[in-house]
N, C-alpha and C positions, 0 to 999 in steps of 0.2 A: 503729673496727672494727664491722662489721655483725653484730648479734646473730642467731644462728640461731634460727629459729622452732621452737617445740616443737609436735609434732603428736600430741597426746593428746586424749582427749575433753574433759577439763577445760580444757586450754589453748585449743583452738579455740572452745569455747563461751564462754569468757571474752572472747576477741577479738570474737566475734559480739555479745556484750552491750556491750562497750566501743564497738563501732562502731554501736550502735543498730539492728542488723539484726533483722528480725522472725522469723527462723527459727533453730532450734537443731538440732544433730545428736543423734540418739538411737540407742543400740545395741539391737538385738533379736537375741539369740543371738550369732552371729558376724558379723552383717551390720549395716550402717548405714542408718538412715532419717533423714528430716527431719521435724521437728515444728514446727507453726506454727498460728496461727488462720487457717483457710482457709474459703472459701465452701462451702456444701453441695455434695457430689458430685452429678453427674447422677443423677436418680432419688431423691435424698435429700429427704425432706419437711420437714426442719428449716428454719425460716424465716431463721435468722441464721448467720453464720460461727461456727465453734467449733474447738477444738483437735483437730487431726487429724495423722496420720502418713502419709508417702508413702515408698515404697521407692526406694532409690538403686541397688540391685543392687551395692553396694560392700562389700568385706570390712572387718572391723574391724582393719586393719593400718595402718602409717604411710602407705602409699600410699593406702589408702581414706580416711583422715582428711584427707590433702591434698586429694583430689578432693572430699570431702564439704564442706569449708569453702567451696570455690568454689561448689558447688551451693547451699549455704545462703545465700550472698550474692546469688546469682542469684534464688533464690526470694524473698528479702526485697525485692529490687529490683522484681520483678514485682508483688508485693503493694503496694508503696509507690506504684507508677505506675498501678495498676489494670489491669495487663496480664496478670494471672494467668489461666491457662486450664487446666482439668483435663485436657484432651486431651494436654497435654504430659507429664502425670505418671501417666496411666493406661495407657500403652502396655505391652502384655504383656511386651515384651523387657526392661523395667526390673525385672521380678521376677527374683530370683536363680535360681529354679527353671526359668525360661524362657530364661536367658541362654545364648547359644551357646558351644560349647567354644572356638571360635577367638577369641572376645572375651575369655574368661577367660585364655586362653593369652597373648594380646597384652598384657593388663593385668599378668599375672604376670611376663612378661618385662620390662616396663618397671620394675616394682617391684624385681625381682631385680637388674637391671642397675644400678639406682640405689643399691642397698644392698650390692653386692658388686663387687669388682674382677674383671670378667669380660669377655673379648673376645667379639666377635660369633661368631668361629669356634668358641670353646669352647661357647657357647650352642647353636650348631647341632649340634655333634658330640656333646655330652654330655646336652643337655636336649631340644632340638627333635626329635632322632631318635626319642625316645619319645613326645612329644606328638603327632607327626604320625600316630601310629597311631589317634588319636581321630578320629571323624567330625566335621569342623569345623563343620558346620551343624546339629549336634544338641546339645541341652542336656547339661550334665554331670549325672551322677547317681552315687550310690554303686554301683549295680548295674553300670553301664557300666564303672566303674573296676575293680571286682572281676573282671569278665569279662575285661578286658584283661590283668590280672595273671595270672589262672589259665590264660591261653592260653600263657604262657611255660613253659619246662621248669623243673621243680622243682630246687632246690639248685644253681642256676647263677648266674653273675654277671649275666646278662640279667634273671633274675627279681628279684634283689636290687636292681639299678639301677632297674628298672621300678617296684618297690614304693616306693623312696625318692623318685623323681622325681614319681610320681603322687600320693603322699601330700603332698608339698609343694604341689602344685597344689590338691589337695582342701582342705588347711588354708587356703590363700589364698582359696578360693571359699566357705569356711564350711561345707563338706560334712562331715557326721558319718560317718566311715568309718575303720576301722583296717586299712590295707593292709599294715602292717609285720608283721602276724601271718602273712602268706603268704611272707615273704622267704626262709624256709628256712635251711639251714645252710652256705651257701657262704661260704668264707673261708679264711684261712691255717691256722686251727685244724683244718681238715678235711684238710689235706695229709697224706698217709700218712707215718709216721715212716721215716726213712732206716734201711736195714739196715746198721749199722756192724759191720764184722768185729772179732773179738777180737784181742788183742795177739799171740796165738800164730799166728793166721791171717795177720796182717800180716807177722810175721817170716818165716813160711814162704814167702809169695809174694815178699817182698823178696829172698830168696835165689835165686829163680828168674829175677830180672830179668837178662837177658844183658848189658846195657850199664850199667856203674856210673854213667855220666853221666845216666841216666834217673832 
């Protein structure tokens, strides 16, 4: 029986140590970075390689840890073969704050589909219908998400669903924002109480029914 790999910070760094890889995964806030002894960055006057961190633009979730382990092995391989080049790791799009909404959505979809029993049609009808309101080629930000939420009508199912779905995406992307505070009071508890007639009224109207079979 094949043992299922554990994707936690401790587990993947232990596997990296066991494999003699030169890089480790490092959490910073809700995001994952790589840490290794790297050559000085361009413009850095330090004469020798030293411990540095590079952004992966990945969230600290099981999905992120899976991807980060592969990235750490790749970085270790580049260092071992002398092929490391800072240009591969200084691209602006690797920084979480610059990552485009469509990339976050694609990664979140992959993560969610792997961790939930979800059909493609369910994703499209329940999740993507909300995410497609985002500008795909713009970075995600708390301000953009709040604006999208507050454009919906208050105390409606649409507002509630928008809050929940965007909060899930924000959490995945490591954005610090509380969208659930805007979800309002929509729900079964808000349905007005039924006006139930008294026993006397029921008896009165029962006597007025012309057909006993009714």
